[in-house]
N, C-alpha and C positions, 0 to 999 in steps of 0.2 A: 693215707688218704682219709679225709673226713667222712664219716658215716652220716649222711644227711637224713637218714631215717630216725636218728636219735635226736630228741628235742634238746638234750644237753649239748650234743655236738653242734647243732645248729646255733644254739645260744653262744657257745664258745667261738664259733666262726664269726658270727655277727659282732661279738665283742672285739675280736681281733681286727675286723675291718674298720669299725668305728674308732678304735684306739689308734690304728694306723693313720686314718684320715685326720684325727685330732692332732696327732704328733706332727703330721705334715703341715697342717694349718698353723700350729704353734711355731714350727721352724720357719715358715714363711713370714711370720710376723714377729720373730724374735730379734732382740737387739744383738748386734755383734760388738764385742768389746775387746779391749787389749789391756795389758797391765802397764802401758807406758805412762810416764809421769812428766809433768811440766818441769823444765829446768828452773832453778831458783830465780834466774834472771827473767824468766818469762811470766812469773806468777803475778807481777804487778802491771802487766801489759793491759791495754784496753780489751774490750769485748766487742765482737761484731756478729750480728745475725744478718745473714744475707738471705732475703726472702724473694722467691719468684712466684708470680701468679701467671701461669701459662696463658698466652694469648691476651693479656691485659693491655689493650691498645692504648696508645699515647693519650687519647682524649677520653677514655672511659671514666676516669675518676670524676671529671666535671659533667660529662654527658649523663652519667647515671647517679650522680650525687653520692659518691662514696665519701660521706662526710667525715668519718674517722680518719681516713687517709688524708683528706684535704686539711683537716685540723692539725694532724701530726706533722705534715709537711710545712705548714705555716711556721712551725717551730724549728724548721730545718731548711732543707734545700729541695727544690724541684726543678726539673729540666723541662723545657718546652716539649722535648721528646728524647728518646734514646734510639739511635739508629742501629738496627741489627746488622749483622754480617750477612753476606750472601752465600747460600740461599737462606731466605728468612724463615727457616723452619726450626723445630724444637731442639733436636739433639745437637746440631752444629752450634747453635747460639748459646745454649746453656753451657756448653763446653768452652766456647769463646769467652764467656763471662768469667770463668774461673781459671783460664790459662793466659788471657791477654793476647791470644793468637787468632788470626782468621781461620776459618774452617780448612782451607787448603793447606795451611801450615800445621794445624794440630791433627789433621787426619780424618776427622769426622766430617766428610764433605757433603753428607746428606743424611736424612733419617734412614735411608737404605742405599747401599752402594756396592760396587764390585771392586775388589782389590786385584788388579791384574797380575801382580807378582805371584800371588798364591792361588789365584782364581777362586777365591772365597768371597762370599757375600756377607755383608754386615747388615743387620736389620734391628731397629729399635725394639721390635717385638720378640726377638730371639734372645732369651735369657742367657744362654751359653755364650753368645757373642758379647752381649752387654757387660758380662762379668769377666771378660777376657782382656787383660791389660794390654795385649799386643796391639789392639786397635787404637790406643790412645797416645798421642804425642804430647809434648809440653809437660809442664809441671803444675798440676792443679793446686789451688791455694791450700787445700788441706794437706797435700803432700809437702808443699813448701813449709807449712807450719810444723808438721811432724818431723821433717828433716832438721828443724832448728829447735827440737824438743819443746814444742808448743802443742798441746793436745787440741784436736779438732773433732767435731761431731757433725753428722749429716742425717737430717730427717728428709732423706731423698735428694738426689741431684744426679744429673748425668755424669757417669764415670765414677761415682763414689762407691759402687759395688765392686769395682775392679781393682786388682792390685797393680798400681802404677808406680814404677821405679821402686818396687818392693814394699810399697806402703798403701794402706787404706786409712781412713779416719780412725782415731782411737775408739770412737763410738759411732755406729751407723746402723741403718735399717735397709734391707732390700726393699725396693719399691713395691708397695702393696696398698692399694686403695681401701683394703678391708680394715686397716687400722683407723679407728675413728679420730676425727680431727681433735676432739677434746683430749684424747689419749696422747696425741702427738704434742700438743701444747704442754700437757703435764710433764712429758718427758723432757722437753726443753727446759722447763723450770727445774726439774730434777737434776739435769746436767749442771745447771748454773748454781745449784746448791751443794755440789760435791766439794770435798776438801780442795784447797787451793792447788795442791800438787797434782790433782786429777782433773780439775774443772776445765772444760774446753773454752778456749778464747775465740774460736771461730766456729760458728754453727750455720749450716745451710738448711733452708726450710722451703720445700717446694709444694705448690698447690696446682692441681690440674685444671682448675677453672680460672677464668671463663672460657678457655679454649674449646671444651666440649660443646658448650652452649653456642658458641660462635660458629663452629662447624655445622652443627645440626640445624640451627634455626636462623643463623645470620647475625651480624654484629648490631643490627638495628632492632632486634627482637625483644619481646618481654622476657624471654628466657635469658638473654644476655644481660639485661638489666638486673634480673634476679641473681644471676651468678656473680655479677660485680658486687652487689650489695652483700652477698654471702661472704665473699672474700674480705670485704671491708669489715664485716663483723668478726671474722676470724682474726684479722690483724688486731682489732681492738682487744679481743680476749687474750691474744698472745702478749701484747704489750702490758695488759693488766696483770697477767700471771708473772711476767718477768719483773715488773715493777716491785712486786712483793719481795724479790731477792735483795733489793736495794743496791744492786751492782750498777756501775756506770756502763750501760750497754748502748752501743751504736747500732742503729737499724738502717739497712739499705734495702729498699723495696724496688724490685725491677720486674720486667717481663722479658720474654725471649723474642717476641715479635707481636705484631698486631693481627688484624683480621679484616677482610674485605668481602663485600658481596661479589658474586661472579655470575656470568651468563649460564644459567642452569638449562636453558632450552636448546642451546646450540653448542654443545661441547665439541672440542676438536678431536677427531679420530686419529689413531696412529697412522701416519702417512703410509700408503700402500707399498711404496717402493722399499720400505725397510724389511728386508728378507731375514726372518729370525733364524734361518740356517746359517747366515753370515754375520749377523749382528746380535748383540745382547742389549736389551733395554733395561738398564739398572734401576731407573726411576721414571716417573711420569708426573702428571698433575700440572704444577706450575713450572716445571722444567723437565724436559725429556732428555735423559742422559744415555747416549748410545756408544757402545764399545764395539769396534770391529774385531772379529776373531782373526782376520788377516788384515794387517795394516795397509796392504795395497788396495783394499776395498774402501778406505776412508774417503779418498778424494772423489771417486765416482759418485758415491751416495751423497756427499756434501753438495756437489755441483747440481745434482738432480733436485735435492731439497731446496737449494737456493732458487732454482728456476721456477719451482712450483710453490714457493712459500706464500702463504696467505694466513693472516691472523697469528703468525709466529715469525720469529727471526732465527735463522740457522747460523750457528757459529762453529768454526773449528776451535778446538781447545786452545790452539796457539794464537787465536785471534779474538779471544774474549775481551770485552772492554776492561781497560786497566783498573777502573775504579771498583770493579767487583772482586779484585784479588782472587781470581778463579781461573787463571789461564795455565797453560803448560808450564810456564816458568815459576808459577806459584805452587804447583802440585807436588808437594814434598814427598808424598807417598804413592804417587801414580794411581790415584783412585778416581780421578775425574774422567768422564767419557771423552772419546775422540771427537764426537759431534754433540753439540748441545742445542736443543730447540727451546727457545724462550717464547711462550705465548704472549700475545698482546693483551694486557688487561682490558676487559674482564673475562677474557677467554681462558679456558683450561683444557688440558688434554684429559679425556675420560671416555671409557667405553660404555658408560651408562650415565644416567642423570647425575650430575655432580651434587655435592652437598651445598648448603646455602652459603657457607663462608669458607674462604681459603686464605692461606698465606704462603709465602715462598717467593713472591715477586721481588724485583729490584726495588729496594727501599728508596732509592734516589728518584724513581719514577712514580711509585705508588706510595703516597704518604701513609695510607692505611696500614702499611707494614710496620710503621714506627712503634716502638715499645715505650714503656713507662720507666721513669727514674725518679725516686724520692728518697731522701735520707734525712735522718734526725738522730740526735743524741749528742753527748758532750763533745765529740770531735768536730761537729759541723756548725757552721754559721747559722744564724736565725733568719727566717723569712727572706730567703734568697732565691731568685729565679735565674736560671742560666739557659743559654742557647742549647740546641740539640747537639749531641756528640755521639761518637761511635762507641759501641758496647765494649770493645777491647780495652777501653781505658778504665774499666772497673777494677781490673786485676792490680795495676800499680797503686790505685787508690787504697784498696784494702790492705795490701802489703805495707804501705806506709803507715796506716793507722795502727796496725799490729806490730810495727817495728821489725818486719821481716825483710831480709835482703835476698836479691836474686841476681844471678850472673848470666842466665840465659837471655838471649835476645828475644824480645817480645814485640808485638805490633802496637800495643798500647803505650801511652806516654803519660807519666805522672803529671806533667805540666798542664795537661788538658783540664784536670779537675783539682789541681793544687789549690786554687783560690777559694774552694768551697770549705776548706778546713780552717778552723779557728787559729791554729798555730802557724798559718802561712799568710 
């Protein structure tokens, strides 16, 4: 036991505490590496940096004059919008982008959900769940690359911290906003300056704004404007740093979803007939996901909810609209609730005053949910505008650019974006 009456003992104790905190902080921000190498055949392949700015709505670049992005996309391709998968929230859509699968097919059916087989909950805020590969279906792009002896790196992305099919990216960081953006950009440049046998050809790069600004202040706020311009400046600095490597790098700039104002004064309460002794509410907000502990209780609750529905629509999982790809027949891992309540925009379920901005609504009904797509670099045609498309089509596009093959069935189709490439 430490004798706290001794000044020396107190000094030693404090030094141990500070050293421990410093070590933990360093481990939280440390790079994870492997000794894997690019196969000789992969060393002359193109390079792709996949960038996501969370919540960067389809119209934000023009709305808030993100001039760097607008100029860069003039030398490449831009879509009217990119249509997120349902539900239009962060974790499902980031993982759809890198697997080519709808959320019901890859398993991340929401930011938080219940797995009925194991009775375990997944939450994007639970580090032990986020880093556990058992939650993730499909083959993420970095796993596909590593399987074919092409090194990949991740400066944050959903799923990149987990071992999936026995692999993680050769170089990656655990998600930590404490790492300054300048340091993240410097690391990308450092990766691209590695020897050819180690240099990653696929890099993912995630930014958490303008999502935070949109939630807190709304998509039409000065704060959203500032956040968009901040992202625009970061992209400029990133491209400037990468340009100095003189490598033929292709950039794909996307977002996971958009953002919309909601009715803050009249949130929808949880319907009183939902008895929490009988039912589990796995998520709420822009979709209430209800699991019955006894499946015999599903139909009675559903019928009562349908009789009293107001400002929301109640669905049985088996009767969800086909275009959402979120029904019982789609639910590969049995993680979607038995009953789903979809509020009518701009309503949301909340027990307190909601935030100023939300996402998660059906993107075919609320266009504010649509995301951004821009791409530029040697693989892409110049000054091309294309119609809106679903985000699952990003996966086969990147696989084609990198010369990667895949055998698994995915929801995305290469034909959708084939025409934006110079060699097609």
